[in-house]
N, C-alpha and C positions, 0 to 999 in steps of 0.2 A: 541745136541747143539752147539759142536764146528764146525759142519758143516753149521748151521743156521750162525753163528758169521762170517765165512769165506765167505758166500754167501752175508751178509750184508755188509762187508768190500770190496767185488768185486765190488758190486752194486755201493758203494759210489765211489770207485776210477773211475769206468765208469762214473758215473754222473759228477764228478768233471773233468774228461778230456773232456766229451762233452761240459760242461759249459765253459772251458777254451778255446775250440776250437772255440766256437760260439762267445764269447767275442773278440778274435783274429780277426775272419772273420768280424765281425761288425765294429771292430775297423779299419781294412784295408778298408773296404767299405767306412766308413765315412771319411776317409783320402784320398780317391781317388780324382785325379786332374780332372779327366773327367767322363763323362758318359759312360754306354757300348758301345762299338764300334760294328759295324757290321763287317762281315767276309772280306768284300772289304776294310773297312777303316784299319782293323787290318794288311791286306797285304800291304797297301799303304804306302810306305816309305816316302811319302811326308806329310802325316798325321802324322806318327811316329816322323818325323824331328821336324815339327811344335809342337807337343805335348811335345817334349824334350826342346824345346824352352820355352814353355809355363811354364813347371815345374821349370824352372830356374828364372821365372820372378815373378811368382805368388802362393799363397798358395793354398790349397783345396777348400776354400771358394772364391776364385777369387781375394782376396786383393793383391795388386801388393807388392812385397817384397821391392822394390825401385821404387820411382817414376820415370817414365822415364827411366828406366835402358837401354834402347836402344839408347838413344838421341833423341826417336822420340814416338809419340803415337800409330803408327801403324806398324807392319811388316807383308808384304804381299808376300806369294809364289805363283809364278805364274807358271803354267804348260805351256809347249809350246803349241801354237795351230797348230803347224805342226812339223813333227820331221822325220828324215830318219837315217838309222843306217847301217853301213858297217862293218860286223865282219870278221876278218881274223884269223883263227885259226893258231897255230903254236906249234912245239913239245914241246917247253919248256915255250912259252908265248902266250898270246893271244892278237891281236890289234883289237880296236874299233875306229870307227869315227863316231861321232854323229853330225849330223848338225841340229839345232833347230830353231824355230821361235816363239817370243813373241809379243804380241800385246800390244803396248803403246801408243795406241790412247787417252787414257784418262789420261795420266800421264801428270801433270803439272811439270815442271822443278823446280819450287820453291819449291815444295812438297818433293823432292827427297833427303835425308839425305846420304844414302849410299846404294850401291847396290853390290850382291855378286852372283856369279855363283855357284850353289850347285851339287855337284858330289855326286851322291847316289849309294850305293851297293845294289844289287838286294836283295829282301825279302828271296829269297832260300838260297843265301850264309850268310844272316845275320842268319837265323834259324839254319843253319848248324854250324855256328860258335858258336851259345849259346848252341846247343846240345853236341858240342864236348868235352865240360868241363866233361860231365858224362862218357866219353870213356876212354880206355885206352890211354897210350902216343903214341903208335904206330898208332892208328887209329886217334889220335888227329892231327896228322900232316896232314894226308889225308883229313880231314875235314875243316882243317883251310882255310879260305878264302884267295885268293892271294893278293899279294901287287901290287897296281895299281898307276901307274904314269900318271898324267894328264896335257895338255897343251892346251890352247885355241889358235887356229892357229894365228888369227888376232892379237894376243897380244904378240906373240912370247915367246922366253924361260924365260922370267920374270914372266910369268903366270904358270910357272911348280909347282905342287903340288904333294904330295904323299898321298894316301889313305892306311893307314897301315892295317894289316889284322884285328887289335882289333877294328878299326873304322867303323861305319856304313855310314858316310858321312863325307865330308869336303867341304871347300868353297874357291873361288878364289874372290878376292876383285876386280870389275871391275867398281868401281864408276865413274871414269873418262871417262871411254869408253862409259857408258851408259848415263852419264850427256852430254857429247859432241854429242850423237847421238840425244838426245831429243831435244837439242837446235838447231842442224842443221835442223832436221825435221820441229821444230816450225817456223824457219825463212821461210820455203817453205809452211807454212800453214797446216802442216800435222802432226799427231803424229806418224804415220808409223808403221813399224814392225822392230824389231831387230833380225838379224840372225846371229848366232854364230856357229862355227864349234870347237868341243872338240876332240882331240885324246887321245887314252888310250893305255897303255900297261901294261898288267896284268902278273906277273910273279908268277908261282905256288910256294907253299911254299918249302923251303929247296934248291931252285935253284937260282944260282946268276944271278944278270942282266948282260947283255952283255954291255961291254965297246962300247964307240964310240958316238958320236954327233948325227948320222943319225938314231938312232933307230927307229924313226917314221915310217922310211921307210922300216924297215927290213921285208922281206916276206919269209914265209918257210911254208911248207906243213906239216900236221899234222892231228891228229884225232880231229874232233870238238867236243866241249862239248855240253852236253844235256841241261845244264842251262846256261843262261848268266850270266856274274859276276855284270853287271851294271844296272841300271835303266836310263831313259831319264833324262838328267840333267834339273834342274828346277832354276828359276830366282828368288832371294829374295831381295825385295825392303824395305827399311826402310823410311817410309813415315811421315811426319808432316801434319796431315790432320785438318784443321779447318772447322768444320761442325756444324750447329745448329742440335739440337736434332731430328726435323722433317726429317733432311736431312739423318742421319745415320740409323734412324728408318725405313725410307722409303725404303733405300737400302737393310738392313739386313732382314726385314722382307717381302720383295717383294710385291706383290699385296695387301697384306693384311695390309699393314703399314698404309695406309691413313684411313682404318676403325678402327683399334685398336687406332690410335691417336685420333679419334673422341670419343672412348669409355675410354680414358685413365684415366677420372676422375670417372668411374663407376665401373672398374672392381675389385678394392681391396676391397669395402665393401662387394659386392657379394661374393667375395672369402673367406673373412674372416668369413662370416657366417658360410660357409661350413666347414672351418677349426677351428671353435671354440674350440680347443683341446689343448694337450700339445704342439702342435706345436707353439701355440700363446703365449709360455711363455715370461716372460719379459726379456729384455737384460738390463743388470745394466748400469745405467748413473751415474757415480761419481758427476757430477755437480748436478744433481737433489737429488741424495741420501744427499749430504750435506744441501741441502735445507729442508729436512724432519727434522733434527734436529737444523736446525738454529733458533735462539731466534727471537721473534715477536715484541721486543720493538721497540720504536722510534729511540733508539741509534743505533741498528743493521741495521734499514731500511736506517739510514742517509748515510751507506756507498754507497748508490747507488746515482750516480750523478743525477738522476731524481727525488731524495727525495725533494729537493727544490720547484719542480714543485705543488707537492701535497700541501706542506707548504703554498704555495701562495693562496690555496683556502680556505677561511673563513668557520668555522662551519662544516667542513667535518670531518665525523667520520669514520675513516678506520675500515673494517671489517677484522679480523685476524685469522678467522676461516680456518683451511686446508681442502680442499674438500677431500671426500672418494675416489672419483675417479680422482686423481691426475694425471694431466699432465706428460706423461713420454713416454718411447720408448719401443715399443713391437716389437717382433720377427715375423716374417711371412715367411715361406719357401715355396717355390713352383718350380716346374720342369719347364723348358723353353718350353718343349710341351704345358703346361697350357696356355702360352703366344702365342702360335703358332711359336715358334723359334725353330723348329726341327732341323735345321742344326746349332745351338748353341751345341758344343760338351763338352766345358768347361767354367765354373766349372760346376760339376754335379747337384748343386742345387743353386737357387738364392734366397737370403735372402734380400729384399730391406729394410725392416723394416719400421715402421709407427710410427706416433707420435698420441696419443689418450688420452683423459681425460679432466677434468674441470681446467681451469686457476684458481690458487688462487687469492682472492682479493687483497692480498698483494703481489706485484710482486717482489720477491727478486732480488738482484743483479745476482746471479747465473744463472737466467733465460735469461739474456741478452736481455731483452725485451727493445724496444725503448721508447721514450718518448710518442709516439702516442698511445703505448698499455697502458701506465700509465694513461693518459687522457681517453681514452676510457673506461677503467675500472671505472674511477670515473664518467663519462657520465652515464654509465650503472646503477651504484649504485645510483645516483641522480634522475634517470627516466627521464633525459632530452632529448626527442624525442625517437624514436625506434631504438635504438643503441644496437645491440649484444654486449656482452663481447668479449674479445679477444679470438683467436682460438689458440688451441695447434697445432703447425706445426713444422716441423724440423728446427734445425739451422745451424747445420754442416752436410756435405756429406762425403763421402768417394768415391774414384775411384775403378773400378772393371775392372779385366782384363778377357777378353773372348776370347775363340778360335772358329771361324765360318767356316764351311767348305762349300764352293761353288763348282760348277762343274768344274771350271778351275783355281780355287784359293783357297788358305787358309789364312785367315786373322787372326792375333793376334791384338787385339785392347785394349787400355787402355782407358775405357770411364769414363769422368767425373761425379761427383755427381750422384752415382747409388745407394749408400747405405746410409741411414740416420745414422748419428753417435750420434747426441742429439737433444733435443727438446726445444722449446721456446715458449712463448705466446706473440701474436702479432695481 
């Protein structure tokens, strides 16, 4: 009997541990800021940099933490279209010279808010740094990435920055340089290419840097390293893009953009039929919940500025019954793959939400319905002509931040009016 109790207790503890682990994993998955990455994306420091930027600006559902946090609606990371690297190993430190070229043909000067030159540590150095925390103190120093000092040749000593061992990247503000370049090329009728040369000196941990102002030209012989310290630098542009929906959808979706735009009014009913499950749970709308318990007397209706319009119609008897299928907000979650947006990596799930249901005959002030909807309800009740009742449609929208990976660039974009926030009848 005692052995049985011990067995039951052990099984209970095991089950409890499994349940807690499963709940923790589910919680972590639901709180993820991005969809699962490919091995190539995991190793890409440009993608990791933009994911870090995304997490600082948006929640797991894509809702911006602060509207226009970066002072613009788009942050674009450009990979160089061409690059060369000269590596000079040394006994105490290593020297790198990167020459990179970026295509700015499509960049209007009026869109540019800020520009930064991004210095990136290599993925192998970053992984070594993260793994060193589990080693002994003697091994930690050996695995710690070097401290690297960087300078852009054309900008001189003012551009000097330091990439500390604990940092995976750092940046140099080159807004004035890029703006001047774009304006100069624009006067010539060309967008042109921006070419920059950056010099780095990386000092191994525990070794003091050499004194002297000409350390960029220091040359010494030594054993070359098997792994480079740095990635090819990237260009970060903060842009204010003013675009219509069809424009950004066409660019983000590629060749399928036009076809999807033609079907935009058809996709959500068919998808909703396939997803009529717990994923279609209702989202709470405080303004409409208040309507549910609102009194239906004429005195309460008089709070609406539109009340006087109905009062002017003689012998009209208002129907105050509340529809069973009341107009309200519904949740609808889907992956970007279902929209053909496979290059969207954040947020992991899109919940545009939608409004559905019957509009009440008595349109309370909380619905924010215009005078036209009030009159349309009366016309429908009186049977004057073939006029339908008002429709249940979104009233307010929220923006959503997305992260889009292209071949030569990674975009953070704050897109307006992407998620329905409340409903109205009109």
